[in-house]
C-alpha positions in Angstrom: 75.9 160.2 65.8 75.8 157.3 63.4 77.1 157.5 59.9 75.2 156.1 56.9 77.5 153.1 56.7 76.8 152.2 60.4 73.1 152.7 59.9 73.2 150.4 56.8 74.9 147.7 58.9 72.3 147.9 61.6 69.2 147.9 59.3 70.5 145.3 56.8 68.0 142.5 56.2 68.7 139.0 57.5 69.0 136.1 55.2 66.0 133.9 55.1 67.6 131.0 56.9 68.5 133.2 59.8 65.1 134.8 59.9 63.5 131.6 61.2 66.4 130.3 63.2 64.5 131.1 66.5 61.5 129.2 65.3 63.5 126.1 64.4 65.5 126.2 67.7 62.2 126.5 69.6 60.6 123.6 67.8 63.7 121.4 68.3 63.8 122.3 72.0 60.1 121.5 72.4 60.4 118.1 70.7 63.5 117.1 72.8 61.8 118.1 76.0 58.6 116.3 75.0 60.6 113.1 74.5 62.6 113.5 77.6 59.5 114.2 79.7 58.2 110.7 79.0 61.4 109.2 80.4 61.4 111.3 83.5 57.7 111.4 84.5 55.8 108.3 85.5 52.3 108.8 84.1 50.0 106.8 81.8 50.6 107.0 78.1 47.1 107.8 77.0 46.4 109.7 73.8 45.0 112.6 75.8 48.2 112.8 78.0 50.4 112.7 75.0 48.5 115.5 73.2 48.4 117.7 76.2 52.1 117.2 76.9 53.0 117.8 73.2 51.0 121.1 73.1 52.5 122.3 76.3 56.1 121.5 75.2 55.6 123.1 71.8 54.3 126.3 73.4 57.2 126.2 75.8 59.7 125.5 73.0 58.3 128.5 70.9 58.6 130.7 74.0 62.2 129.5 74.4 62.9 130.2 70.8 61.5 133.7 71.1 63.6 134.4 74.1 66.7 133.2 72.1 65.7 135.5 69.3 65.4 138.6 71.6 68.7 138.0 73.4 71.0 136.0 71.1 69.8 136.1 67.5 69.2 139.9 67.3 71.7 141.2 64.7 71.1 144.9 65.7 72.3 144.5 69.2 75.4 142.6 68.1 76.3 145.2 65.4 75.6 148.0 67.8 78.0 146.5 70.4 80.7 146.0 67.7 80.3 149.6 66.5 80.7 150.9 70.1 84.0 149.1 70.6 
């Protein structure tokens, strides 16, 4: 059974800068992978290829950020684990 103090720790609101941390990390990952993909792959640099690659890497980056949010940026799971110890 959880006390009121423990429940307050778990349901406490995140600061604004932490709230969008998953989004920022996903966008950074997508941009880095977009740039790296042009050094690795050997295809023509047409505007169409650039746009398709950019969209794919942004979607992949946002998916990466969402996974990070679920597994690493979730304050409830961290506080629950700390309270159980």
